[in-house]
C-alpha positions in Angstrom: -20.0 -1.3 -24.0 -17.8 1.8 -25.8 -20.0 5.0 -25.5 -20.0 6.7 -29.1 -19.3 10.5 -29.4 -21.5 12.5 -31.4 -19.8 15.0 -33.6 -21.9 17.9 -35.4 -20.4 18.7 -38.6 -20.0 22.1 -38.9 -19.6 24.0 -42.2 -16.7 26.4 -42.7 -19.5 29.1 -43.6 -21.1 28.4 -40.1 -17.5 28.8 -38.5 -17.1 31.9 -40.5 -20.5 33.3 -39.3 -19.8 32.2 -35.4 -16.2 34.0 -35.7 -18.1 37.3 -37.2 -20.5 37.2 -34.3 -17.9 36.8 -31.6 -15.9 39.7 -33.5 -18.8 42.0 -33.1 -19.7 41.4 -29.6 -15.9 42.2 -28.4 -16.0 45.0 -30.4 -18.7 46.6 -29.1 -17.6 45.8 -25.2 -14.1 47.2 -26.2 -15.4 50.4 -27.5 -17.3 50.9 -24.3 -14.2 49.6 -22.2 -12.3 52.6 -24.2 -10.9 55.4 -22.0 -9.0 58.6 -22.8 -5.7 58.2 -21.9 -3.8 61.3 -20.5 0.0 61.0 -20.4 2.0 61.9 -17.2 4.9 63.4 -19.5 4.1 64.8 -22.5 5.8 63.6 -25.8 7.4 67.0 -26.2 8.9 66.9 -22.6 9.9 63.3 -23.3 12.2 64.5 -26.6 13.7 67.2 -24.3 14.5 64.7 -21.9 16.1 62.3 -23.9 18.4 65.1 -25.5 18.9 66.5 -21.8 20.1 62.9 -20.6 22.1 62.2 -23.8 24.2 65.5 -23.2 24.8 64.9 -19.7 26.0 61.0 -20.6 28.4 62.7 -23.0 30.0 65.3 -20.6 30.1 62.8 -17.7 31.7 60.1 -20.4 34.1 62.7 -21.3 34.9 63.4 -17.9 35.5 59.9 -16.9 37.4 59.0 -20.2 39.8 62.0 -19.9 40.1 62.1 -16.0 40.2 58.5 -14.9 41.1 56.3 -17.8 43.4 58.9 -19.4 45.0 60.1 -16.3 44.4 63.6 -16.9 42.5 66.4 -14.5 38.7 65.4 -15.0 38.3 69.3 -15.2 40.3 69.6 -18.2 38.2 67.5 -20.4 35.7 70.7 -20.8 38.4 73.2 -21.6 38.4 74.1 -25.0 42.0 74.3 -25.1 42.3 70.9 -24.6 40.0 70.0 -27.6 41.7 72.2 -29.8 44.9 70.5 -28.8 43.7 67.3 -29.7 42.1 68.4 -33.0 45.4 69.9 -33.9 47.0 66.3 -33.1 44.7 64.8 -35.4 44.8 67.4 -38.5 48.6 67.4 -38.2 50.0 66.7 -41.5 
């Protein structure tokens, strides 16, 4: 003997109604669960920190590139005369 499975035919409208009821229930619970989020670091401070970290990484990159890779004095990478000399070499006609 084979047990027959009984399936109920469900129309699309019934499925849509069931989904709509489910969404209404979940949206009510989401509103109740909604909490006010307080940021540890405000956005304006994050922007300042990113700019600061970018400047520090640029300076460290200059020092490593000029001093370590370029076999020069790392402190010379921050001198204005060094960069003026590089600009003069590039703009030489």
